[in-house]
N, C-alpha and C positions, 0 to 999 in steps of 0.2 A: 357119894357121888349119888347111884342108886336110889337111896334109902336101904331106913333099916331092915325093911325083909325084903329083897330084893331074891332073894334064892329063895325064900317062900313060895308055897303052892296052900291052894286051900283046906287041906288040909292038916299043914303045919298050923295052919292058924289057925284051925278049929280048935286042934289038938293041943296047943299053948293061952283057948278061953278066946280066945278075940273077935271071932266070932258062934254064931250060935249054930249054923250047918256049915256043914265043908259045900259049898254049892259054888260056882263061876261068878255067881250071883254075885252070891254075899263074898266072896272073895275082888272083886270089882270093885264093889262098892268099900271094901274095906283100906285097897290101894288106892280110889280118885280120894281116900278122907287123910288116908295120909300124904301122895300128892300137896293137896290145899294144907296140908299143914305146915308143909316144909316148905312151898313159899310163901307160906307166914311169917313163916319164923326167917327164910333168908333177906324178902326185901324190909324189917319192921327187926328183926335181932331179939325178937322176942319170941316165947314159947307161946305157943297156944293153950288154954286150956291153964293157965298157970302154974304146968307143969313144970 
């Protein structure tokens, strides 16, 4: 319901190589992009980016 990374903070995402710096700004941008992709998946039934 909340997405794959709902439990993560900026340091978790950084350690996994998902963001380049462990900052709140990078974290928020990543989470917004995840939210947008999830909306596309939900509305279209398709994966974003061919995943």
